[in-house]
N, C-alpha and C positions, 0 to 999 in steps of 0.2 A: 079399132086399131088405127085406121087412117085418121080419125079425128084426133086421137091422142097424139100421134106423130105430128100432125099439123100444128097442134097446140104447142108441142115442145119446140118445134122449129121457129114458132113465132115469138118465143121467149127471148128476151134481150140477153146476150152473152156479156155480162158485166166483167168477167175476167179478162175478156179480150179488150173491151173498152179501157179497162184499167191499165193493161199493157201498153196500149196505144198512148194513153196519157203520160205514162212513165217514160216511154220512148221520146216523146216531145219534150218532156222536162229535161232529159239527159242532153238533148241537142241544145236546148235553152241554156243549160248550165255551161256547156262547153263554149257557146257563143259569148257568154258573160265573162268567162275566164280568159278567153282570147281577145276580148274587147272588140267584138264585131257588132256595133250598135243596130245596124239594119237587120242583120240576121237575128239578133236578140228581139227586136220589136216584132218581127214576123212570127217567131215561135212563141213568144209571149202571148200574142193575140190567139194563135192556134191552140195553145194550152187552155186558155180561158174558154174558148169556144167548145173545145172537146169536153171539158168538165160541165159546161152549162147544158150541153146536149145529154150528157150522162145523167145529170140530175133531174131531167124532165122525163126520163123513161119510167114507165110503169114498174113498180117494184124496186126502183133505185134506192129509196129511202131505207130499205132493209139490207142493202148490200153494204158491208162494213168498209170497203176500200182499205184493207189492212196494209197492203204494200204501199199505197199512195200516202199513208200517214207518215211515212219516213221523210217525206218532203213537204207535205201539206198538213197544217195544223187543223185538226177536226175536233170540235167540242159539241156536246149534245145537251139539251135542256133536261133537267130532272124528270120531267113528265114525258119525255121521248117525243115531243111533238115538233120540235125544230132542232136542226143542227147546222153548224157553221163551218165552212171550209175557208181557210185563210192561207195565203202564201206570198212570198216575196217575188215580185215579177223580175227581179234580177237586172234592172236597168243600171246603167253606169252612173256613178256619183255616190255621195255620202248618204243621201236620204234613202230610207227603205220604203219604196212604194209597194203597197200591199193590195192585192186583189182579194176580196172577201165576199163570199156568197152564202146566204142563209137559205137552207132547204127546209120546206115545210109540206105537210099533207093537207089536201083540201077536204071538203065536207064528204066527198065520196072516196077518200083515201088516195086521191091522185097526187102526183109529185109536182111541186112548183118550186121556184127559187126567187129570191129577191137580192139584188146587188147592193151590198152594204158599202163597198169601196171598189172603184173601177180600176184601181192600180195604175193610174196615170198621174203625171205631174200636175195636171190641172184639177185633180180631185181636191175636195176640201181636206186640207192637211190634218185637221183635228180628227176627221173620220177615217183617216188613213192608218188603220191599226189591225193588228192580229187579235182576233177575239180569243181571249183565254178563259172566259167564264160566262156561264149563263145561269141566272137565278129566276125563279118564278115568284112574282109579287102578287099579293092579294089586292083586288080592286073593289070598290063599293058596288059595282055592277055585278060582281061575282065571277066575271070572266078573268082569266089569267093574263097578267102582263109580264113581259119577259125583259129582264134587265141584262144587257150585254156589256161586258167590260173588256176593253182591249188596250194594247200597248203599241206605240209606234215611235218613229224617229224622224225628225225633220232634217237633221244634219248630223255630222260626226260629233259625238259627245252629248248630243241632246236627245231627250225622249219625252213622251207624253202619254198620259192615260185618259181615255175617253169612255164615257158611260152613255148608253142609249137605251131607249125603252120602246118595245113593240107590242102589238096586240093583234088578234085576228079579226078580220072583217069577213065577208063572204068570199071564200077562196082567195083572200088576200091577206098579206101581212103588213100592217100599217104601223107607221112610226108615230109615237106620241110627240107632238111638237110643242107642248107646254107643261111637261111633267116635272120640270125642275124650277126652283125658286127664280124669280125674274122672268117667268114664262119662256124659259130657254128650251130649245129642242134637244139639247144634250149637255152634259157636264164634262169639262176637260181640265186637266191639271198639268202643269208643265214641270219638268224635272230635268235631270241630267244623269249620265252614267255615274258621276261621282256622288250625286244626291238624287237617287231614284225616287219616284213616287210609289209608295207601298200602299196602294188602295186595297181596302178590305170591305167585305159586305158581311154584316152580322144578321143572318136570316131570322134569328130569334127576336132581336129587337128591331128588325127591318131598318137597319142603319147602314149608311155608307160613311166610311171614315178613312183618313189616311194620315201617315206620320211623315213629317218633313224633318230630315236629319239636321241637328244643330250641334254646336260645340258648347261644352260646359265652360262658363266664364272663368272658373278657378283652376280646373284641372286641364282644360284644353282638349279633353277627350270628346270624341263624337258620341252624342246621345240622341235619342228619339224624343221628339216633342210633338204632342198632339196638335195638329194644325187646323183641321176642319172636319166637321161631321154634318150629315144630312139625314133626316128621318123621313120615312115613307108613311104618309098619313092621308087618308081620303083621296088616294090616287094622285099624290103629289110628294115630291121630295123637297124638304125645306130644312133650314137650319134653325136651331133653337138656342 
């Protein structure tokens, strides 16, 4: 009985951690609405640290964080091996700076995380996105590759979509730095709120494609025109 009690006491109280994260987010939201940049900066950093702490705890990968999902976008891979948490850091200005963390399990089922976007103005703006989709790719080696698709905004009226690819090392999630044509580490498309990038992934044909809105020269009506497509072959995305 003593051993069982001690074991239960040692378990992490994820409900309490989630409540603390939500409390921090509410203070951050208030600071944002009342335009207190210093208070916003402090609580934005606190929120990030709290969530990173939570994601490192044993068993955290299996906790759903259902209440937190009201404010933080969470998406999981089809094979349940990785999931991504993305949220707006709510700093002042028209740009949407996003903090994004990918959580994954190690070889002994430990919980780890990797920072996709730090949520700062100095971050690579193309990588500054909310992850909205994860797809599993087949690779020649047989190990899975993970295609992450996200959306972000540099400024008012502007938006962009960025695609990145990751794979597992030993207790590490590594980014493929040459998986797109031109040996690029990622693929990014620019758009606007008026002409958004509607990127799609066809898992059957292993194809990335997006439509860029245009106007019909005779009717003047807005129509979709296929703009570009990339095919996954031999561990590489390329156009044909």
